NUVEX-327232 format. One line per field, with one value per residue (C-alpha): x, y, z; residue number from 0; residue in three letters. Coordinates in steps of 0.2 Angstrom, whole numbers, plus 5000, padded with zeros to 4 digits. Layout:
c1 (X  ...)
c2 (Y  ...)
c3 (Z  ...)
seq (NUM  ...)
type (ala  ...)
# end
This chain:
c1 (5027  5024  5038  5029  5028  5046  5051  5039  5046  5064  5068  5087  5100  5103  5116  5116  5113  5106  5092  5078  5068  5074  5063  5072  5063  5061  5059  5041  5035  5028  5013  5014  5001  4987  4970  4955  4936  4925  4918  4910  4923  4926  4921  4903  4889  4881  4872  4879  4886  4894  4908  4912  4930  4931  4943  4955  4956  4944  4931  4912  4902  4884  4874  4856  4852  4837  4835  4853  4859  4877  4886  4904  4915  4931  4945  4960  4953  4951  4933  4926  4909  4896  4882  4864  4853  4834  4831  4840  4856  4872  4886  4905  4919  4936  4953  4962  4967  4983  4983  4977  4966  4959  4949  4934  4918  4903  4901  4882  4878  4895  4891  4903  4893  4897  4892  4879  4883  4900  4910  4917  4936  4945  4956  4959  4953  4935  4926  4928  4923  4935  4938  4951  4959  4968  4986  4998  5008  4993  4993  5004  4990  4975  4966  4973  4971  4985  4986  4979  4984  4972  4968  4962  4955  4961  4960  4972  4971  4984  4989  4998  4982  4970  4960  4957  4967  4962  4975  4975  4985  4990  4997  5005  4996  5005  5003  4988  4995  5014  5010  5028  5035  5039  5038  5047  5036  5033  5025  5016  5010  4997  4998  4990  4971  4970  4970  4975  4963  4970  4984  4972  4957  4967  4984  4979  4994  4987  4985  5002  5010  5000  5006  5024  5025  5016  5029  5044  5049  5046  5048  5032  5030  5017  5011  5004  4994  4990  4985  4998  4985  4989  4986  4989  4974  4973  4983  4973  4973  4975  4960  4962  4960  4959  4976  4985  4982  4991  4995  4987  4987  4983  4982  4987  4975  4982  4981  4965  4966  4971  4976  4993  4999  4995  5009  5011  5001  5016  5026  5015  5013  5031  5029  5014  5023  5039  5031  5014  5011  5026  5026  5007  5010  5025  5014  4999  5007  5021  5034  5053  5057  5075  5079  5085  5067  5058  5054  5045  5038  5026  5019  5020  5017  5019  5037  5040  5033  5044  5060  5057  5053  5066  5081  5076  5076  5089  5089  5071  5071  5082  5073  5067  5055  5052  5038  5035  5042  5059  5075  5088  5105  5121  5121  5103  5109  5114  5131  5133  5116  5114  5101  5101  5092  5086  5073  5067  5054  5044  5032  5040  5030  5034  5047  5057  5061  5076  5085  5084  5098  5110  5103  5105  5123  5128  5121  5130  5146  5144  5142  5123  5114  5102  5090  5079  5064  5055  5037  5034  5019  5013  5012  5008  4996  4992  4999  5017  5014  5008  5023  5034  5028  5031  5049  5052  5044  5055  5070  5065  5071  5083  5098)
c2 (4973  4956  4944  4931  4944  4948  4930  4928  4943  4937  4952  4954  4967  4979  4991  5010  5023  5039  5048  5057  5058  5050  5046  5037  5023  5028  5047  5053  5061  5079  5081  5095  5108  5108  5115  5113  5115  5100  5091  5075  5062  5065  5047  5049  5048  5064  5072  5060  5070  5055  5049  5067  5073  5084  5099  5090  5075  5065  5056  5054  5039  5037  5021  5018  5001  5003  4984  4980  4975  4980  4990  4994  5003  4994  5006  4997  4981  4987  4988  5002  5002  5014  5022  5020  5036  5036  5038  5021  5029  5023  5036  5035  5049  5042  5048  5060  5050  5051  5060  5051  5036  5024  5008  5005  4994  4991  4976  4974  4960  4951  4953  4963  4976  4991  5008  5012  5031  5030  5021  5003  4998  4982  4978  4964  4952  4959  4975  4990  5008  5022  5039  5052  5064  5080  5081  5096  5089  5081  5093  5081  5068  5081  5084  5100  5110  5102  5090  5073  5056  5042  5027  5012  4995  4982  4963  4950  4932  4921  4904  4901  4903  4898  4913  4932  4944  4962  4976  4995  5005  5023  5033  5050  5067  5068  5050  5054  5069  5065  5050  5046  5046  5030  5028  5019  5007  5005  4989  4993  4979  4980  4972  4957  4956  4969  4969  4979  4993  4999  5010  5020  5021  5023  5026  5040  5035  5044  5061  5059  5057  5070  5083  5078  5078  5095  5102  5094  5083  5066  5060  5054  5035  5022  5012  4994  4988  4970  4957  4946  4932  4920  4901  4888  4876  4863  4874  4878  4896  4898  4904  4922  4928  4946  4953  4970  4983  4977  4961  4944  4931  4914  4896  4885  4870  4853  4848  4837  4822  4826  4844  4852  4858  4876  4889  4907  4916  4926  4911  4909  4928  4929  4918  4927  4944  4939  4928  4936  4953  4962  4956  4961  4978  4981  4975  4986  5002  5013  5007  5008  4990  4989  4984  5002  5008  4996  4997  4987  4992  4986  4989  4976  4959  4968  4972  4953  4950  4964  4957  4940  4944  4958  4949  4933  4944  4957  4958  4964  4978  4992  5000  4991  4999  4991  5000  4993  4976  4974  4978  4971  4966  4966  4947  4947  4956  4944  4945  4955  4964  4982  4989  5008  5010  5000  5011  5006  5014  5012  5022  5030  5020  5003  4991  4990  5009  5009  4996  5006  5017  5003  4993  5007  5011  4992  4993  5009  5002  4987  4999  4997  5014  5014  5027  5025  5035  5036  5043  5054  5051  5036  5017  5003  5013  5022  5039  5030  5022  5037  5047  5032  5032  5051  5049  5034  5042  5057  5046  5035  5035  5050  5049)
c3 (5062  5069  5071  5060  5046  5047  5045  5031  5022  5025  5035  5036  5039  5053  5047  5042  5026  5018  5029  5022  5038  5054  5070  5085  5095  5113  5108  5110  5094  5094  5083  5071  5076  5063  5065  5053  5054  5059  5043  5037  5031  5012  5009  5016  5004  4998  5013  5026  5041  5049  5052  5056  5058  5073  5073  5085  5074  5084  5074  5079  5072  5072  5068  5068  5075  5087  5090  5093  5110  5108  5094  5092  5080  5075  5070  5063  5070  5088  5094  5104  5112  5106  5117  5112  5112  5115  5096  5094  5086  5093  5095  5098  5097  5096  5103  5091  5076  5066  5049  5033  5029  5042  5040  5051  5052  5063  5075  5078  5091  5086  5067  5056  5047  5035  5039  5025  5026  5018  5005  5006  5003  5004  5019  5032  5019  5019  5014  5026  5028  5028  5035  5031  5044  5036  5037  5038  5023  5014  4999  4989  4988  4986  4969  4962  4946  4937  4921  4926  4920  4917  4927  4917  4923  4911  4909  4902  4901  4910  4903  4920  4931  4916  4920  4917  4928  4932  4932  4936  4924  4927  4912  4915  4909  4893  4888  4876  4868  4867  4856  4851  4869  4878  4897  4911  4922  4940  4946  4963  4975  4988  5006  5013  5014  5000  4981  4965  4969  4985  4978  4969  4981  4997  4991  4979  4968  4953  4962  4970  4953  4944  4957  4957  4938  4938  4950  4940  4955  4946  4929  4920  4921  4920  4935  4935  4950  4950  4964  4969  4973  4959  4959  4945  4942  4956  4969  4985  4990  5009  5019  5024  5042  5049  5052  5054  5040  5025  5033  5028  5042  5033  5037  5023  5022  5017  4999  4995  4984  4967  4971  4972  4989  4992  4990  4994  4981  4975  4970  4956  4954  4950  4936  4930  4931  4922  4909  4906  4914  4909  4891  4890  4897  4885  4870  4875  4881  4875  4887  4888  4890  4895  4913  4918  4915  4926  4945  4957  4975  4987  5005  5019  5011  4994  5000  5002  4984  4978  4986  4980  4962  4959  4967  4957  4941  4942  4923  4923  4937  4941  4956  4972  4984  5001  5011  5029  5024  5031  5023  5010  5015  5003  5004  4996  4980  4966  4959  4943  4946  4941  4953  4953  4969  4984  4994  5011  5022  5038  5048  5063  5075  5067  5075  5059  5058  5069  5058  5041  5044  5046  5032  5020  5026  5023  5005  5001  5008  4997  4982  4980  4980  4994  5002  5018  5024  5040  5039  5054  5066  5057  5060  5048  5038  5022  5027  5029  5012  5003  5009  5004  4987  4985  4991  4980  4965  4966  4964  4950  4932  4935  4922)
seq (0  1  2  3  4  5  6  7  8  9  10  11  12  13  14  15  16  17  18  19  20  21  22  23  24  25  26  27  28  29  30  31  32  33  34  35  36  37  38  39  40  41  42  43  44  45  46  47  48  49  50  51  52  53  54  55  56  57  58  59  60  61  62  63  64  65  66  67  68  69  70  71  72  73  74  75  76  77  78  79  80  81  82  83  84  85  86  87  88  89  90  91  92  93  94  95  96  97  98  99  100  101  102  103  104  105  106  107  108  109  110  111  112  113  114  115  116  117  118  119  120  121  122  123  124  125  126  127  128  129  130  131  132  133  134  135  136  137  138  139  140  141  142  143  144  145  146  147  148  149  150  151  152  153  154  155  156  157  158  159  160  161  162  163  164  165  166  167  168  169  170  171  172  173  174  175  176  177  178  179  180  181  182  183  184  185  186  187  188  189  190  191  192  193  194  195  196  197  198  199  200  201  202  203  204  205  206  207  208  209  210  211  212  213  214  215  216  217  218  219  220  221  222  223  224  225  226  227  228  229  230  231  232  233  234  235  236  237  238  239  240  241  242  243  244  245  246  247  248  249  250  251  252  253  254  255  256  257  258  259  260  261  262  263  264  265  266  267  268  269  270  271  272  273  274  275  276  277  278  279  280  281  282  283  284  285  286  287  288  289  290  291  292  293  294  295  296  297  298  299  300  301  302  303  304  305  306  307  308  309  310  311  312  313  314  315  316  317  318  319  320  321  322  323  324  325  326  327  328  329  330  331  332  333  334  335  336  337  338  339  340  341  342  343  344  345  346  347  348  349  350  351  352  353  354  355  356  357  358  359  360  361  362  363  364  365  366  367  368  369  370  371  372  373  374  375  376  377  378  379  380  381  382  383  384  385  386  387  388  389  390  391  392  393  394  395  396  397  398)
type (met  gln  lys  ser  leu  arg  ser  ile  leu  leu  thr  val  ala  leu  ile  val  gly  ile  cys  leu  val  gln  ala  cys  lys  gly  lys  lys  glu  thr  ala  val  pro  phe  thr  phe  glu  ala  his  pro  ser  pro  tyr  asn  leu  ser  gly  ala  gln  tyr  pro  arg  ile  glu  ser  asp  ser  arg  val  thr  phe  arg  phe  asn  ala  pro  asn  ala  lys  lys  val  gln  val  ser  ile  tyr  asn  val  pro  tyr  asp  met  val  lys  gly  glu  asp  gly  val  trp  thr  tyr  thr  ser  glu  pro  gln  asp  pro  gly  tyr  his  asn  tyr  trp  met  ile  val  asp  ser  ala  ile  met  leu  asp  pro  ala  thr  asp  ala  phe  ile  gly  tyr  ser  his  met  cys  asn  gly  phe  glu  val  pro  ala  pro  asp  gly  glu  phe  tyr  glu  leu  lys  asp  val  pro  his  gly  lys  val  met  leu  lys  asn  tyr  phe  ser  asn  ile  thr  asn  gly  trp  arg  gln  val  tyr  ile  tyr  thr  pro  pro  asp  tyr  glu  thr  asn  thr  thr  ala  arg  tyr  pro  val  leu  tyr  leu  gln  his  gly  gly  gly  glu  asp  gln  arg  val  trp  ile  glu  met  gly  arg  thr  asn  leu  ile  leu  asp  asn  leu  ile  ala  glu  gly  lys  ala  lys  pro  phe  ile  val  val  met  glu  thr  ser  ala  ala  tyr  lys  pro  gly  glu  val  pro  pro  ala  pro  arg  gln  gly  ala  pro  gly  val  ala  ile  val  arg  arg  pro  ala  ala  gln  ser  gly  gln  ala  ala  pro  arg  arg  ser  his  asp  thr  tyr  gly  glu  val  met  ile  asn  glu  leu  ile  pro  trp  val  asp  ser  asn  phe  arg  thr  leu  thr  asp  gln  gln  tyr  arg  ala  met  ala  gly  leu  ser  met  gly  ser  gly  val  thr  arg  gln  ile  thr  leu  ala  asn  pro  asp  lys  phe  ser  tyr  ile  gly  ile  phe  ser  gly  gly  ser  val  ala  pro  ala  asp  ile  pro  glu  asn  ser  asn  phe  lys  leu  val  phe  met  ser  tyr  gly  ser  arg  glu  asn  gly  ala  asp  gly  leu  lys  ala  ala  ala  lys  ala  leu  asn  lys  ala  gly  ile  asn  ser  val  tyr  tyr  val  ser  pro  gln  ser  ala  his  glu  trp  gln  ala  trp  arg  arg  ser  leu  lys  glu  phe  ala  ile  leu  leu  phe  lys  asp)
# end
């Protein structure tokens, strides 16, 4: 991760712990041999053949722009020149891509455009296209013939922001039938330049949990996914700029006459969550409301949001999940807190991965249960975060 992000997220700690998967910096990773037939990306519109995922994990893109002078495809914010054919269709085949979900978009004569052949997703503070490369371990987030939970889009009114807020709620498969049961809750945060929809659309949270619950690997629990962008009336939101996946790079404009100075959106979001969102969830869903039944996790910027809110409210949360967003040190933990778990993870190709073992060891030495996880063959991307959610979910709410 970028140094600026690490400072924003208060990254601390460099000291050792419990290893689920370890990857060492300086060691070359060996890709898991995995073959499959070439096929259209699963996000393509019906009948669209491109983007096409080749059998060697390369991706072929086609874009019809006969009058354009230059067309590029940007994969994770890196542009690649396409070649124009006599039919006016531009083509590019990438190098082999890592398994999992990837953002892309087109740049036509310097203008960002979406590929009309496939779905759009939010990322980099704007809409993107996406493609999916099969993974040898991808079964855990695939749609299977198992009981499925429900994903709901709800709205609640915030007096703090003086406006309606949108929230995605996942309820486990037996929520509708086991009507006397109450459930723990995980509050799950997105990264920078994203919003509340990404953990469903790209993260496949509902499918991951459906599969884990069906296999008996995870307890049934509710998941709440809200945007951390929250401002009080008069506060000025910072203008977004394109950044790395999951990372928002922002400039804070100066306050105008009669306006409050802009703050990080999660300063206000912390107030919204503690005073409005959690009470609203507990009032509208059958939740277990004690501290021991509430968890919070986030990816990248969402890890900073998670760290800030949980450590400021140890009476509200029992489990902390930090995905690709630094670490937690013993000095960060408030006295007399009762956290059951501090979970920290990175993709193996991220700079912070090497420090996790030491960070977890320091927490465990201080009497704070900590587990770390390094996602193999992955960087600051959704494959690392899907795997992190899986590993975290397995550990949650176990008596």
